[in-house]
Every structure is written in structure tokens, then in C-alpha cells.
C-alpha positions as CSV (number, residue, x, y, z in Angstrom):
1,M,48.5,-16.0,-7.7
2,E,47.4,-14.7,-4.3
3,F,44.6,-17.2,-4.1
4,I,47.0,-20.1,-4.8
5,L,49.4,-18.9,-2.1
6,F,46.7,-18.3,0.5
7,A,45.1,-21.7,-0.2
8,F,48.4,-23.4,0.2
9,I,49.1,-21.7,3.5
10,A,45.6,-22.5,4.7
11,Y,46.1,-26.2,3.7
12,L,49.4,-26.3,5.6
13,L,47.8,-24.7,8.7
14,G,45.0,-27.3,8.5
15,S,47.5,-30.1,8.1
16,I,49.1,-29.4,11.5
17,P,48.1,-32.6,13.4
18,S,47.0,-31.2,16.8
19,A,45.9,-34.5,18.2
20,L,49.2,-36.2,17.2
21,I,51.3,-33.4,18.6
22,V,49.4,-33.3,21.9
23,G,49.4,-37.0,22.3
24,K,53.1,-37.5,21.6
25,V,54.5,-34.5,23.4
26,G,52.2,-34.5,26.4
27,Y,51.3,-38.1,26.8
28,N,53.9,-40.1,24.8
29,K,51.0,-41.7,22.9
30,D,50.1,-41.8,19.3
31,V,46.3,-41.4,19.2
32,R,46.2,-43.1,15.8
33,Q,47.0,-46.4,17.6
34,H,44.2,-46.1,20.1
35,G,40.4,-45.7,20.1
36,S,39.0,-45.0,16.6
37,G,42.5,-44.2,15.3
38,N,41.2,-40.9,14.2
39,L,43.3,-37.7,14.4
40,G,40.5,-35.6,15.8
41,A,39.3,-34.1,19.1
42,T,36.8,-36.8,19.8
43,N,39.3,-39.6,19.7
44,T,41.7,-37.4,21.8
45,F,39.0,-37.0,24.5
46,R,38.5,-40.8,24.5
47,V,42.2,-41.7,24.5
48,L,43.9,-38.9,26.4
49,G,41.1,-37.4,28.5
50,I,39.3,-34.1,28.8
51,K,42.3,-31.7,29.2
52,A,43.9,-33.0,26.0
53,G,40.6,-33.1,24.2
54,I,39.9,-29.5,25.0
55,I,43.4,-28.4,23.9
56,V,43.1,-30.3,20.6
57,T,39.5,-28.9,20.0
58,L,40.7,-25.4,20.5
59,A,43.8,-25.9,18.3
60,D,41.7,-27.4,15.5
61,I,39.2,-24.6,15.7
62,L,41.9,-22.0,15.5
63,K,43.4,-23.6,12.4
64,G,40.1,-22.8,10.6
65,T,39.9,-19.3,12.1
66,A,43.6,-18.5,11.2
67,A,43.0,-19.5,7.6
68,T,40.1,-17.1,7.2
69,L,42.3,-14.3,8.5
70,I,45.1,-14.7,5.9
71,P,43.4,-12.5,3.3
72,L,42.8,-9.8,6.0
73,I,46.5,-9.9,7.1
74,F,47.6,-9.3,3.5
75,D,44.7,-6.9,2.7
76,A,43.9,-9.1,-0.3
77,D,40.6,-9.3,-2.2
78,V,40.2,-13.0,-1.8
79,H,37.1,-14.6,-0.3
80,R,37.9,-15.7,3.2
81,L,35.4,-18.5,3.4
82,I,37.0,-20.2,0.4
83,I,40.5,-19.9,1.9
84,G,39.1,-21.4,5.1
85,L,37.9,-24.5,3.2
86,F,41.5,-25.4,2.4
87,A,42.2,-25.6,6.1
88,V,39.4,-28.1,6.4
89,I,40.9,-30.1,3.6
90,G,44.3,-29.9,5.3
91,H,42.8,-31.1,8.6
92,T,41.0,-34.0,7.0
93,Y,43.9,-35.0,4.6
94,P,47.0,-33.7,6.4
95,I,50.3,-33.8,4.5
96,F,52.1,-34.0,7.9
97,A,50.2,-37.2,8.9
98,K,50.0,-39.4,5.8
99,M,46.8,-37.8,4.6
100,K,44.7,-39.3,7.4
101,G,43.3,-36.6,9.7
102,G,40.1,-35.7,11.6
103,K,36.5,-35.4,10.5
104,A,36.4,-31.7,9.8
105,V,34.1,-30.6,12.6
106,A,36.2,-28.3,14.8
107,T,38.1,-26.8,11.9
108,S,34.9,-26.1,10.1
109,A,33.6,-24.4,13.2
110,G,36.8,-22.3,13.2
111,I,36.0,-21.0,9.7
112,I,32.6,-19.8,11.0
113,L,34.3,-18.1,14.1
114,G,36.5,-16.2,11.7
115,I,33.6,-15.0,9.6
116,N,30.6,-14.7,11.9
117,P,31.3,-15.0,15.7
118,L,27.6,-14.9,16.6
119,L,26.9,-17.8,14.3
120,F,29.8,-19.6,15.9
121,L,28.3,-19.1,19.4
122,L,24.9,-20.4,18.1
123,M,26.7,-23.4,16.7
124,I,28.5,-24.2,19.9
125,S,25.2,-23.9,21.9
126,T,23.5,-26.2,19.4
127,F,26.3,-28.8,19.7
128,I,26.4,-28.7,23.5
129,I,22.6,-29.1,23.8
130,S,22.6,-31.9,21.2
131,L,25.5,-33.7,22.9
132,Y,23.8,-33.4,26.3
133,I,20.6,-34.9,25.0
134,S,22.0,-37.6,22.6
135,K,25.5,-38.4,24.2
136,Y,26.7,-39.0,20.6
137,V,29.5,-36.6,19.3
138,S,29.0,-37.7,15.7
139,L,25.2,-37.1,15.7
140,S,25.6,-33.8,17.5
141,S,28.1,-32.7,14.9
142,I,25.7,-33.5,12.1
143,I,22.7,-31.8,13.8
144,T,24.9,-28.8,14.5
145,G,25.8,-28.7,10.8
146,V,22.2,-28.8,9.7
147,I,21.2,-26.1,12.2
148,T,24.1,-23.9,11.0
149,V,22.9,-24.1,7.4
150,I,19.4,-23.0,8.5
151,L,20.9,-20.2,10.6
152,S,23.0,-19.1,7.6
153,F,19.7,-18.4,5.7
154,V,18.5,-16.3,8.7
155,F,21.7,-14.2,8.4
156,Q,21.0,-13.9,4.6
157,N,24.6,-14.5,3.7
158,T,25.0,-16.3,0.4
159,G,28.6,-17.2,1.0
160,L,27.8,-18.7,4.4
161,I,24.8,-20.6,3.0
162,I,27.0,-22.2,0.3
163,V,30.0,-23.0,2.5
164,T,28.0,-24.3,5.5
165,S,26.0,-26.5,3.2
166,L,29.2,-27.9,1.7
167,L,30.8,-28.4,5.1
168,T,27.7,-30.1,6.5
169,I,27.5,-32.5,3.5
170,F,31.2,-33.3,4.0
171,V,30.8,-33.8,7.8
172,I,27.9,-36.2,7.2
173,Y,30.0,-38.1,4.6
174,R,32.9,-38.3,7.1
175,H,30.6,-39.6,9.8
176,R,28.8,-42.2,7.6
177,E,30.3,-45.1,9.6
178,N,29.3,-43.5,12.8
179,L,25.7,-43.3,11.6
180,K,25.8,-47.0,10.8
181,R,27.0,-47.7,14.3
182,I,24.3,-45.5,15.8
183,K,21.7,-47.4,13.9
184,N,23.2,-50.7,15.1
185,K,23.6,-49.3,18.6
186,T,27.3,-49.9,18.7
187,E,28.5,-46.3,18.6
188,P,30.1,-45.3,21.9
189,K,28.4,-42.6,23.9
190,I,30.2,-40.0,26.0
191,T,30.2,-40.6,29.7
192,W,31.4,-37.2,31.0
193,M,28.3,-35.2,30.3
């Protein structure tokens, strides 16, 4: 019963559409009607700018982190990584935004922050370096996922290995159209780094 309750709360947390809220409240814009139409941080950066993009990124990360803390708050013997996955599902398929959300990157990172802050810092470093070199957010997200899986083996944490592998596969799946555009050289690059 605890697991079902925590999973539901995590899903609702993940479903909070940060990009939609920031866009409508702060800019009177629905980001779904601009850019890629995606309710994620990348589209927010493109449509609303750096400040809004940073706010949405942090909010989306914290959704994943908050989900992993639920079992701790209630002192329950429920695996925190699994509960965190429900926040990613909520972020990707949000009940508050017609089941059309982001691509799971920031919220996935938030799960790692809640479980292993050192691994999170290594992830962020990998992402920034990849983004600086490639200028592609989508490619950097995938590279970061793969490196995170490898690092999970270094930490010798079976739960992290399984969850980071699942999340990376999901992130690659969510970015399949981006990969096609990169191949066709039609994927937009960032211009602010």
C-alpha cells in the first residue's frame, strides 16, 4: 500500500508542468505553441530565454529529487530509486498537461541527485562538456546518460546500474527524432555557449 501511495505522489510531482507554468505566469506564453512544442527545459530555453530555461531546469530536477525523498520522509522501506522513476513518468506523461511532457532528462538527473550527489555532479560536468563541444542538447543528454551508466558500475551500485540503464534507454527513445535531425543536419544547435 505504501508503494502505491508513494508512486502516485511521485507521479503527481513529476506531472507538474514547470515549463507551462513558467511560460504562462512569467511570459504569458504557452511553450507548447512555440519551438518544438515540447514541455521541457530545452524548448523553454529556446522560446523564453536563459532565465526561464534555468528556472524550469531546476524545477524539473527537483521533481525527481523530491520523489526520491518521499520514502525517507515517511521512514518507509520502499526503494527510493523506483519511486523516483514515477516522477519521470509523470514528467514525460503529465496528467496536468494532457499527457504530453518533457523528454525525461532533467527529472532523471534529479533522481540521481537524490540518491548519489557525487554522481549527479559528474553527470552535470559530462553534460556541460558534451554541450560545449557538440552544441546539441539532445546528443549531450544521450552521451551523459551513457557515461552515467558506466559511472554507476564504478560506484558498484546495482540499483543505480539498473535505473540509470533504464533511464538512458528511455532518454534515447525520447530523442529518436532529434537523432534523425542530427543525422540530416537539421537539428538546431545552441547559440549561447
